[in-house]
Backbone as CSV, one residue per row, in Angstrom:
resi,resn,N_x,N_y,N_z,CA_x,CA_y,CA_z,C_x,C_y,C_z
1,UNK,11.510,65.655,-28.204,10.917,65.871,-27.750,9.200,64.928,-26.916
2,UNK,8.922,64.527,-27.307,8.092,63.938,-26.859,9.058,63.068,-25.021
3,UNK,9.696,63.107,-25.367,10.325,62.608,-23.335,9.761,63.779,-23.030
4,UNK,10.221,64.789,-23.187,10.297,66.710,-22.424,8.745,66.529,-22.452
5,UNK,7.869,66.447,-22.757,6.186,66.629,-22.850,5.824,65.947,-21.668
6,UNK,6.301,64.415,-22.311,5.549,63.682,-20.354,6.925,64.046,-19.447
7,UNK,7.731,64.271,-19.481,8.194,65.097,-17.616,7.644,66.134,-17.561
8,UNK,7.034,66.373,-18.358,6.190,67.953,-17.572,4.939,68.155,-17.090
9,UNK,4.564,67.545,-17.715,3.197,66.432,-17.695,2.957,65.315,-16.580
10,UNK,4.080,64.988,-16.684,4.015,64.201,-15.136,4.419,64.983,-13.665
11,UNK,5.888,65.743,-14.377,5.889,67.070,-12.866,4.029,67.433,-12.513
12,UNK,3.826,68.246,-13.518,2.737,68.738,-13.271,1.971,67.648,-12.447
13,UNK,1.576,66.840,-12.551,0.834,65.563,-12.014,0.955,65.408,-11.110
14,UNK,2.321,64.663,-10.377,2.466,64.837,-9.560,2.213,66.435,-8.083
15,UNK,2.719,67.545,-8.884,2.918,68.953,-8.150,1.256,69.069,-8.272
16,UNK,1.082,68.875,-8.663,-1.021,68.671,-8.248,-1.824,68.431,-7.687
17,UNK,-1.149,66.960,-7.050,-1.925,65.914,-6.454,-1.380,66.125,-5.415
18,UNK,-0.130,66.555,-5.040,0.663,67.374,-3.165,-0.514,68.354,-3.166
19,UNK,-0.208,69.291,-4.148,-1.338,70.187,-3.310,-3.064,70.131,-2.921
20,UNK,-3.207,69.366,-3.719,-5.055,68.352,-2.830,-4.801,67.112,-1.895
21,UNK,-3.508,67.212,-2.137,-3.159,65.980,-1.108,-3.457,66.330,1.109
22,UNK,-3.747,67.576,0.455,-4.035,68.418,2.509,-5.454,68.020,2.682
23,UNK,-5.952,68.701,1.924,-8.119,68.543,2.062,-8.431,67.124,2.063
24,UNK,-7.458,66.547,1.939,-8.074,64.816,2.324,-7.851,64.679,3.532
25,UNK,-6.298,64.493,4.673,-5.917,64.387,5.169,-6.743,65.246,6.620
26,UNK,-6.499,64.517,7.406,-7.387,65.674,8.153,-6.165,66.545,9.592
27,UNK,-5.049,65.746,9.681,-3.430,66.186,10.008,-3.098,67.665,8.980
28,UNK,-4.267,68.062,8.642,-3.462,69.383,7.239,-3.570,71.092,8.727
29,UNK,-1.563,70.984,7.912,-1.100,71.978,8.930,-2.193,73.314,8.728
30,UNK,-3.471,74.038,7.492,-4.372,74.822,7.825,-5.674,74.923,8.610
31,UNK,-5.513,75.530,9.257,-6.800,75.548,10.346,-7.531,76.762,9.512
32,UNK,-8.789,75.967,10.314,-10.253,77.026,9.263,-10.929,77.419,11.168
33,UNK,-11.416,78.496,10.656,-11.915,79.929,11.638,-12.910,78.698,12.001
34,UNK,-14.067,77.513,12.022,-14.714,76.373,12.879,-13.588,75.659,13.997
35,UNK,-12.295,75.507,14.159,-11.317,74.678,14.172,-10.554,75.819,15.809
36,UNK,-10.409,76.988,15.062,-10.141,77.991,16.330,-11.435,78.522,17.651
37,UNK,-10.863,78.702,18.546,-11.673,79.316,19.394,-11.663,80.758,20.539
38,UNK,-12.385,81.469,21.270,-12.304,82.396,22.084,-11.626,81.629,23.427
39,UNK,-11.005,82.364,24.286,-10.725,81.458,25.902,-10.667,82.905,26.345
40,UNK,-11.024,82.647,27.869,-11.439,84.312,28.522,-10.937,83.617,30.269
41,UNK,-9.367,84.125,30.706,-9.331,84.511,32.290,-9.324,85.724,32.322
42,UNK,-9.983,85.142,33.586,-10.723,85.856,34.402,-9.329,86.461,35.602
43,UNK,-8.379,87.253,35.248,-7.102,87.706,36.544,-7.673,87.700,38.072
44,UNK,-6.635,87.210,38.791,-6.851,87.899,40.344,-6.293,88.193,41.207
45,UNK,-6.590,88.779,42.734,-5.367,89.572,42.990,-4.026,88.701,42.852
46,UNK,-3.735,87.767,42.992,-2.769,87.034,42.862,-1.879,86.059,42.718
47,UNK,-2.881,84.870,42.365,-3.429,83.753,42.467,-3.650,83.025,40.702
48,UNK,-2.608,83.297,39.309,-2.716,83.806,38.544,-1.367,82.244,38.344
49,UNK,-1.629,82.290,36.336,-0.239,81.472,36.058,1.174,81.904,36.370
50,UNK,0.647,83.608,35.982,2.201,83.899,35.938,2.222,85.056,36.678
51,UNK,3.908,85.120,37.012,3.689,86.112,37.727,4.845,87.352,37.489
52,UNK,4.762,89.408,37.685,5.453,90.174,37.012,5.752,90.806,38.187
53,UNK,7.005,90.775,38.292,7.124,92.248,38.771,8.075,93.921,38.458
54,UNK,7.538,93.918,38.414,7.547,95.643,38.253,7.718,96.558,38.791
55,UNK,8.987,97.388,38.146,9.397,98.402,38.755,8.749,99.478,39.631
56,UNK,7.611,99.605,38.328,6.383,101.128,37.577,5.612,100.316,38.016
57,UNK,3.671,101.342,37.805,2.835,100.372,37.356,2.982,100.513,35.892
58,UNK,2.739,99.082,35.092,2.925,98.903,33.531,1.622,99.089,33.243
59,UNK,1.444,99.251,31.873,0.237,99.400,31.324,-0.828,98.122,30.715
60,UNK,-1.059,98.960,30.332,-2.619,97.617,29.939,-1.214,96.569,28.250
61,UNK,-0.805,97.508,27.673,-0.607,96.414,26.323,0.820,96.370,27.418
62,UNK,1.334,96.309,27.809,2.645,96.023,28.627,2.381,94.883,28.811
63,UNK,1.119,94.911,30.627,0.746,93.919,31.024,-0.090,92.484,29.937
64,UNK,-0.351,92.608,29.118,-1.167,91.639,27.803,0.548,91.281,27.263
65,UNK,1.003,92.145,27.040,2.190,92.052,25.756,2.889,90.478,27.453
66,UNK,2.960,90.458,28.006,3.883,90.044,29.225,3.271,88.283,28.962
67,UNK,1.801,88.711,29.205,0.632,87.258,30.093,1.154,86.802,28.260
68,UNK,1.092,87.361,27.052,1.268,86.827,25.533,2.600,86.084,25.621
69,UNK,3.596,86.802,25.740,4.714,86.096,26.063,4.725,84.640,26.936
70,UNK,4.631,85.106,28.258,4.334,83.970,29.396,3.319,82.556,28.808
71,UNK,2.320,82.730,28.336,1.529,81.831,26.789,2.319,81.387,26.019
72,UNK,3.388,82.181,25.101,3.816,81.370,23.922,4.853,80.281,24.606
73,UNK,5.606,81.359,25.126,6.797,80.033,26.705,5.985,78.914,26.886
74,UNK,4.609,79.004,27.064,4.098,77.578,27.368,3.810,76.982,26.232
75,UNK,4.280,76.863,24.861,4.073,76.761,23.539,2.410,76.856,23.806
76,UNK,2.296,78.123,23.187,0.499,78.449,23.547,0.182,79.171,22.154
77,UNK,-0.129,78.882,20.490,0.107,79.304,19.937,-0.967,80.273,20.218
78,UNK,-0.656,82.082,20.170,-2.297,82.715,20.116,-2.057,83.439,19.581
79,UNK,-3.295,83.111,18.337,-3.195,83.438,16.800,-3.838,85.121,17.425
80,UNK,-5.011,85.698,18.477,-5.041,87.350,18.584,-5.378,87.042,20.317
81,UNK,-5.156,88.516,20.447,-5.542,88.465,21.809,-6.140,90.036,22.369
82,UNK,-6.812,89.869,23.520,-7.515,91.307,23.978,-7.778,91.543,25.061
83,UNK,-7.587,92.472,26.439,-8.077,92.667,27.219,-8.712,93.864,27.236
84,UNK,-9.235,93.532,28.530,-10.201,94.800,29.462,-9.986,94.430,30.868
85,UNK,-9.812,96.439,31.476,-10.081,95.889,32.859,-11.235,96.858,33.154
86,UNK,-12.063,95.953,34.538,-12.646,97.151,34.148,-12.415,97.830,36.127
87,UNK,-12.377,99.065,35.974,-11.823,99.717,37.953,-12.704,99.619,38.862
88,UNK,-12.646,99.029,39.624,-12.624,99.053,40.976,-13.534,97.891,41.218
89,UNK,-12.931,96.753,40.367,-14.209,95.028,40.895,-13.385,94.253,41.376
90,UNK,-12.882,95.244,42.593,-12.284,94.274,43.264,-13.260,93.477,44.716
91,UNK,-13.581,92.108,44.457,-14.651,91.831,45.759,-14.067,91.444,47.013
92,UNK,-12.827,91.103,46.983,-13.069,90.357,47.846,-10.933,91.140,48.462
93,UNK,-10.843,90.648,49.426,-8.923,90.780,49.388,-8.116,89.767,49.542
94,UNK,-8.949,88.525,48.986,-7.514,86.574,48.763,-7.893,86.799,47.904
95,UNK,-6.446,86.464,47.673,-5.571,86.075,46.460,-6.246,85.750,45.258
96,UNK,-7.841,84.867,45.775,-8.080,84.421,44.624,-9.321,85.396,43.730
97,UNK,-9.856,86.677,44.689,-10.639,87.541,43.865,-9.862,88.025,43.133
98,UNK,-11.480,88.295,41.822,-10.764,88.886,40.536,-10.395,89.947,40.901
99,UNK,-9.656,90.631,40.329,-9.123,92.649,39.973,-9.487,92.653,38.892
100,UNK,-10.954,92.554,38.259,-11.060,93.375,37.059,-10.559,93.537,35.788
101,UNK,-9.588,92.743,35.791,-8.363,92.467,33.953,-9.215,91.456,33.826
102,UNK,-9.681,91.108,32.664,-9.837,89.640,32.077,-9.043,89.725,30.868
103,UNK,-8.545,88.582,30.420,-7.729,88.244,28.865,-8.390,87.087,27.839
104,UNK,-9.204,87.937,27.210,-9.632,87.019,25.805,-7.965,86.916,24.673
105,UNK,-7.875,85.524,24.635,-7.329,85.015,22.814,-7.936,83.956,22.427
106,UNK,-7.379,84.023,21.031,-7.807,83.179,19.809,-6.724,82.381,19.705
107,UNK,-7.392,80.860,20.078,-6.248,80.287,19.379,-6.912,78.737,18.912
108,UNK,-5.800,77.665,18.178,-6.667,77.015,17.956,-7.183,75.805,18.918
109,UNK,-7.592,75.220,18.003,-8.911,73.765,19.085,-8.214,73.457,19.884
110,UNK,-6.899,72.877,19.291,-5.874,71.794,20.144,-5.190,72.925,21.578
111,UNK,-5.272,73.376,21.106,-4.422,74.329,21.994,-5.565,74.742,23.547
112,UNK,-7.165,74.473,23.299,-8.133,74.615,24.164,-7.208,74.532,26.145
113,UNK,-6.570,72.949,25.512,-6.626,71.780,26.852,-5.659,72.597,27.555
114,UNK,-4.588,73.696,26.992,-3.802,73.432,27.211,-3.871,74.865,28.436
115,UNK,-4.780,75.894,27.740,-5.271,77.141,28.528,-6.269,76.462,29.579
116,UNK,-7.629,75.669,29.500,-8.008,74.922,30.321,-7.391,74.628,31.887
117,UNK,-5.618,74.092,31.268,-5.491,73.765,32.791,-5.024,75.045,33.580
118,UNK,-4.692,76.556,32.874,-4.710,77.638,33.093,-5.597,78.383,33.664
119,UNK,-6.739,77.452,33.870,-7.983,77.968,34.548,-8.958,79.171,32.944
120,UNK,-8.185,78.821,31.816,-9.277,79.928,31.184,-10.151,78.845,30.396
121,UNK,-11.391,79.499,30.448,-12.795,78.716,29.240,-13.578,79.707,28.163
122,UNK,-14.016,78.580,27.818,-14.205,78.953,26.162,-15.561,80.081,26.255
123,UNK,-14.814,81.069,25.499,-16.266,82.111,25.492,-17.248,81.968,24.038
124,UNK,-17.847,82.698,23.855,-18.170,82.781,22.670,-18.643,84.984,22.857
125,UNK,-18.587,85.408,23.813,-18.793,87.055,23.011,-17.227,87.478,24.021
126,UNK,-16.700,88.307,23.353,-15.384,89.024,23.267,-15.515,89.893,22.777
127,UNK,-14.939,90.980,23.661,-15.110,93.250,23.142,-13.967,93.330,22.048
128,UNK,-14.727,94.652,21.494,-14.265,94.988,20.212,-12.691,94.458,20.422
129,UNK,-12.562,94.199,19.456,-10.357,93.881,19.330,-9.749,94.855,18.491
130,UNK,-9.545,95.169,19.385,-8.125,96.628,19.031,-7.148,96.328,18.714
131,UNK,-6.900,97.189,17.012,-6.001,97.103,15.886,-5.125,96.375,16.821
132,UNK,-4.736,97.684,18.147,-2.853,97.122,18.537,-2.814,96.060,19.261
133,UNK,-3.779,94.732,19.525,-3.603,93.318,20.360,-4.573,92.773,18.740
134,UNK,-4.655,92.794,17.672,-4.407,91.209,17.003,-2.847,91.041,16.886
135,UNK,-2.854,90.078,16.187,-1.163,89.368,16.621,-0.531,88.856,15.286
136,UNK,-1.853,88.763,14.393,-1.572,88.510,13.247,-1.137,89.714,12.595
C-alpha cells in the first residue's frame, strides 16, 4: 500500500513540475499579448507581394481571405486580420501608388520580420475589428 501511495505522489510531483517548466523557459509555446504586434500594409495598384486574377470583381471579404491565405502560405501565423478601403484614394497611376485598401494583421513578434520584408509596418492604431475578420 505504501508503494502505491508513494508512486501516486511521485507521479503527481513529476506532472506538476512539467506544468511549471514552461513558465521558466523563454521558448514557451504560450504567447502573451505583449509578444503580439499589429502590422499594416497599404496595398498598391499592382506592386504587392500577392497577385490575384479575378474573373469577377471580388468582395472585400474575398480579397482579405486571399491575402490571409497568401500570408499563411508564407508560414506567417495570422492571429487576427481586418481591412479597410478608402474609396477614391488613387493618388497616381504608377504601380507603386496606393489604391486605398489597407490590411491590418495581428501576429506574434516572431513573424513581424517576415511581414516587414513584405513591406508591412508596425502600427498601434487599428480600426474596429469586425467579428467576421477575427481568425480565432
